[in-house]
N, C-alpha and C positions, 0 to 999 in steps of 0.2 A: 897502117895504116892498119885497124882490127876490121874483121868481120862483125856487121851490125846483128847481136844474138835476135834466132829467134823468138816467136812467142811461146810463150810460157802457157803450159794451161794453170788456172784457179788451185788454188792446193784446195779441202776438204773445207779449212776455216771460214776460208770464201766464202767458197760454194755455203759451207751451213747460213754465215752470216747477211752474206746473198738473201739468198730463201727466208729467213726468221724477216731479213728490214722488205724482201719487197710480199709478204704474209702477215706483217702487220697493213699493212695497207690495203688489199685483198686477202682474205681468205683463206679462200678458195684456188690460189695460185699451186701449179704445178710447174714444176723446173720437162721445161721443152728440149732444153740444148748444157752439153759440155765446153765450152768452146775456149780460143787461147784467147778470141774476145768476150771473152769473161761467157755470162751463164743468162741461159734464156727459159723465159718464161711465159708458159701458158694461163690463159683466165680465160678461165668456163664461161664466169655471168656476163651476157648477152647488155650492150647496152652500158656497161660498166664504162671510169672514169679507168681504168687502168686499161682499157682496149686503144687506148696513145703509146704504150708497150706491147706489146704486146710485139712476138718477134723480137724487136733490140736486144740486143745483150746487153743484162747489166755489168758494169764493174769498179770493183769498189775496189779504185789504186791508191793504196795513203799516195797524201799532198806531199 
């Protein structure tokens, strides 16, 4: 039985795609962190609808 694969970091293309999608929803968004769980964003606008996504990683895993 093989060892489970370690989580991999998102590729530059995946980071760019995630940032582009987040920017369409919230133009002032900034990348907060990039890790094996995906890309986390920081939303500077207070009381925005994007607040529910604050600090949650976004992963665009292919289906």
